[in-house]
C-alpha positions in Angstrom: 40.2 72.2 14.7 40.5 68.4 14.3 37.5 67.9 16.6 35.5 70.4 14.6 36.4 68.7 11.3 35.6 65.3 12.8 32.2 66.6 13.9 31.5 67.9 10.4 32.5 64.6 8.8 30.2 62.7 11.2 27.3 65.1 10.6 27.6 64.7 6.8 28.2 61.0 6.7 25.7 59.7 9.3 22.6 60.1 7.1 24.3 58.1 4.4 24.5 55.0 6.6 21.0 54.5 8.1 22.0 51.4 10.1 21.3 52.6 13.6 17.7 51.3 13.8 18.7 47.7 13.4 18.3 45.6 16.5 21.4 44.1 18.2 21.7 40.3 17.6 20.9 38.0 20.5 23.8 35.7 21.7 22.3 32.5 20.3 22.2 34.1 16.8 25.8 35.1 16.7 28.0 32.3 15.2 31.0 34.2 13.9 32.6 37.4 15.3 35.3 39.3 13.5 37.6 41.6 15.6 39.9 44.1 13.8 42.8 45.9 15.4 45.6 47.2 13.3 47.6 49.2 15.8 50.6 48.2 17.9 51.6 45.3 20.2 50.6 47.2 23.4 47.2 48.2 22.0 46.4 44.6 21.0 47.5 43.3 24.4 45.2 45.9 26.1 42.4 44.6 23.9 42.5 41.0 25.3 40.0 41.7 28.2 37.5 42.9 25.6 38.0 39.7 23.6 37.4 37.7 26.7 34.3 39.7 27.4 33.0 39.1 23.8 33.5 35.3 24.3 31.7 35.5 27.6 28.8 37.3 26.0 28.7 35.1 22.9 29.9 31.7 24.2 28.8 29.8 21.1 30.5 32.1 18.6 33.8 31.6 16.9 36.0 34.7 17.2 38.4 35.5 14.3 40.8 38.5 14.7 42.6 40.6 12.1 45.8 42.2 13.2 49.1 43.5 12.0 51.6 40.6 11.8 53.8 42.2 14.5 51.0 41.7 17.0 50.4 38.0 16.2 52.7 36.8 19.0 50.6 38.6 21.6 47.6 36.5 20.7 49.1 33.0 20.1 47.5 30.5 22.4 44.6 32.7 23.3 41.7 30.3 24.1 39.1 32.8 23.1 40.2 33.0 19.4 39.6 30.6 16.5 41.9 32.2 13.9 44.5 35.0 13.8 44.5 36.7 10.4 47.5 38.9 9.6 47.1 42.0 7.4 49.9 44.5 6.9 48.3 46.6 4.2 46.6 49.2 6.4 48.1 52.7 7.0 49.7 53.3 10.3 47.9 56.4 11.6 50.9 57.9 13.3 53.8 57.4 10.8 51.5 57.1 7.7 53.6 54.1 6.7 52.8 51.9 4.9 50.1 53.4 2.7 46.9 51.5 2.8 46.7 48.8 0.1 43.0 49.3 -0.9 42.9 46.4 -3.3 44.1 44.0 -0.6 41.7 45.7 1.8 38.8 44.9 -0.5 40.0 41.3 -0.8 40.1 41.0 3.0 36.6 42.5 3.2 35.3 39.7 0.9 37.0 37.1 3.2 35.2 38.6 6.2 31.9 39.1 4.5 28.8 37.7 6.2 30.0 37.6 9.8 27.3 38.1 12.4 29.2 40.7 14.4 32.2 42.9 13.5 34.1 44.8 16.3 36.7 47.3 15.2 39.1 48.6 17.9 41.3 50.6 15.4 39.2 53.7 14.6 41.0 54.9 11.5 39.5 55.6 8.1 40.7 52.4 6.5 39.4 50.2 9.3 36.0 51.9 9.1 36.1 51.3 5.4 36.8 47.7 5.9 33.9 47.4 8.3 31.6 48.9 5.7 32.9 46.8 2.8 32.7 43.5 4.9 28.9 44.0 5.2 28.5 42.4 8.6 25.1 41.7 10.0 25.9 44.0 12.9 28.9 46.1 13.8 30.4 48.3 16.6 33.4 50.6 16.6 34.6 54.2 16.8 36.6 56.8 15.0 38.2 60.0 16.3 38.1 61.4 12.8 34.3 61.1 12.6 34.0 58.0 10.4 32.3 55.8 13.0 28.9 56.4 11.4 29.5 53.2 9.4 28.9 51.1 12.5 25.5 50.1 13.9 26.7 51.3 17.3 29.6 53.6 17.7 31.6 55.3 20.5 31.0 59.0 19.8 32.3 61.4 20.7 35.4 59.3 21.5 36.5 60.1 25.1 40.2 60.7 26.0 40.4 57.8 28.3 43.0 55.0 29.0 43.3 52.4 26.2 41.9 49.5 28.2 38.8 51.5 29.2 38.3 52.6 25.5 38.5 49.0 24.3 36.1 47.9 27.0 33.7 50.7 26.1 33.7 49.5 22.5 33.0 45.8 23.5 30.2 47.2 25.8 28.4 48.5 22.6 28.0 44.8 21.7 26.7 44.0 25.2 30.0 42.5 26.4 31.0 43.5 30.0 34.7 43.3 30.6 34.4 44.0 34.3 37.0 42.1 36.4 39.0 41.0 33.3 42.7 41.9 32.9 45.0 41.9 29.9 46.6 38.5 29.4 49.1 36.7 27.3 49.4 32.9 26.9 53.0 31.7 26.7 54.4 28.3 25.6 57.8 26.7 25.9 59.8 29.1 23.8 63.6 28.5 23.7 65.4 31.2 25.6 69.0 32.0 26.7 70.1 31.1 30.3 68.3 33.0 33.1 69.6 36.3 34.4 69.0 38.6 37.4 68.3 41.8 35.4 66.9 41.9 31.9 67.2 45.1 29.9 65.2 45.5 26.7 66.5 48.4 24.6 64.0 48.4 21.8 60.8 50.3 21.1 58.4 50.7 18.2 59.1 54.4 17.6 62.4 56.3 17.7 60.8 58.9 20.0 60.5 56.3 22.7 64.1 55.1 22.6 66.6 55.7 25.5 70.2 55.8 24.3 71.7 52.3 24.1 74.9 53.6 25.8 72.9 54.4 28.9 71.5 50.9 28.9 75.1 49.7 28.7 76.1 51.9 31.7 73.3 50.4 33.7 74.4 46.9 32.8 78.0 47.5 33.7 76.9 49.0 37.1 75.1 45.8 38.1 77.6 43.4 36.6 80.3 45.1 38.8 78.1 44.0 41.7 78.2 40.4 40.6 74.7 40.3 39.1 73.8 38.5 35.8 72.6 41.2 33.3 71.4 40.7 29.7 70.7 43.3 27.1 68.1 42.1 24.6 66.1 43.7 21.7 65.0 43.0 18.2 66.6 42.6 14.7 67.0 46.4 14.2 69.0 47.0 17.4 72.8 47.1 17.6 74.7 43.9 16.8 75.8 43.2 20.4 72.2 43.2 21.6 70.7 39.7 21.7 67.7 39.6 19.3 64.7 37.8 20.7 61.0 37.5 19.9 58.3 39.0 22.0 57.4 35.6 23.5 61.0 34.7 24.1 61.6 37.9 26.1 58.4 37.3 28.1 59.5 33.8 29.0 63.0 34.8 29.9 61.7 37.7 32.0 59.6 35.4 34.1 62.7 34.0 35.6 64.6 37.3 36.3 64.5 39.5 39.4 64.0 42.8 37.5 62.9 43.7 34.0 63.7 47.2 32.5 61.9 48.3 29.3 60.7 51.3 27.5 57.1 52.4 26.8 56.2 49.4 24.8 53.6 46.7 24.8 56.3 44.2 25.7 57.0 46.0 29.0 53.3 45.8 29.9 53.2 42.1 29.0 56.1 41.4 31.3 54.6 43.5 34.1 51.3 41.6 33.8 53.2 38.4 34.6 54.1 39.8 38.0 57.8 40.4 37.2 59.3 43.5 39.1 59.4 46.0 36.2 61.0 49.4 35.6 59.2 51.2 32.8 60.9 54.2 31.1 58.5 56.7 29.6 59.1 59.7 27.3 56.4 61.1 24.9 53.6 59.1 26.5 51.6 60.0 29.6 51.8 57.0 31.9 48.4 57.6 33.4 46.7 56.5 30.1 48.2 53.0 30.5 47.7 50.4 33.2 49.8 50.7 36.3 50.8 47.3 37.6 51.4 46.9 41.3 54.9 45.5 40.6 55.8 48.3 38.1 57.9 51.4 38.8 57.6 54.3 36.3 60.5 56.6 35.3 59.1 59.7 33.5 60.9 63.0 33.0 58.1 65.7 32.7 59.2 68.7 30.7 57.2 71.8 29.5 56.8 70.0 26.1 55.5 66.7 27.7 52.0 65.4 27.4 49.6 67.3 29.7 47.4 65.6 32.3 44.6 65.1 29.8 46.7 64.1 26.9 47.9 60.6 26.0 50.9 61.8 23.9 53.0 64.9 23.5 52.5 66.8 20.2 55.6 65.2 18.6 54.1 61.7 18.5 51.8 62.1 15.5 54.2 63.7 13.1 57.0 61.6 14.6 59.3 64.6 14.8 60.5 66.3 18.0 61.6 70.0 17.9 63.3 69.7 21.3 66.0 67.1 20.4 64.2 64.3 22.2 65.1 65.8 25.5 62.6 63.8 27.6 64.7 60.6 26.8 68.1 62.1 26.2 68.2 64.0 29.6 67.0 61.0 31.6 69.9 60.0 33.8 71.3 56.5 34.4 71.1 57.1 38.1 67.3 57.4 38.1 67.0 54.0 36.4 69.6 52.4 38.7 67.7 53.7 41.8 64.4 52.1 40.6 66.2 48.8 39.8 67.6 48.8 43.4 64.1 49.3 44.8 62.9 46.3 42.7 65.9 44.2 43.8 65.1 45.0 47.5 61.5 43.8 47.0 62.5 40.7 45.0 65.0 39.7 47.7 62.3 39.6 50.3 
């Protein structure tokens, strides 16, 4: 039904935006590129190969990026970017919070107006509207809901493929080839607590992805009894006894540990990309739609309500309500995670 509605919107809207006959700009004529991505930390991290590809394709262009403020830490120090612009007034397409601030969005569009190339990796109604209001000389993007007709080149129909591949496909519309490039984060000298053997990160962006904190505590006590140094870390919204650290602090601390354990979050992928032995705990997300790092071990309890082979998320993700009492995470046993940690410890000791 959603695909049919998207096709109808696309068929009606495409004739209203006759931009598709315009010729793509040559690299020497592109001086300013604006990239927009208003999704989550992991999505922005998986976009970094596409940014590097754009810089490789347009070496003389300055690339400015507009992201949610939560994702800013992922991009700090990135040599391919000139400016990171934070904007929190665009609707989250899963939780529908916050509502889009259309007045602020129009003001942002005026700030971006006149860029040579706009690349949108978000694909929601508000980001497509921003692309239209900014009036770039040329633009590329996509929209699962059918609003991609505002771009000069669009990814349509939008394939159900892993995030990195989708981002790379969007950058390819601008002639940028991301082949051979991997997601990357550029860390500095952040102040972190003393090093540990096992680092457990208890937080996640959505309640559906959370594993009970008491199970994390049980894992920690198991390995502390064996004489290993274990730390439980998270963010400001986690329980008081959990050490609150920033994304970059966790990543720096994780580089010196033997095993990192995290949930289905962008931070887990950032740590795994650094080569740290990682145990990733999945619930409503299908792991095959995300990069599998050679040093990463996945724990995923598949249930009848779980995402199918060709789905990225189970049906509970978009309304953010689970009718099965969150069983995929609640029923996941401590012993499964302990087993995978032991496997990582065996590898790290060699």
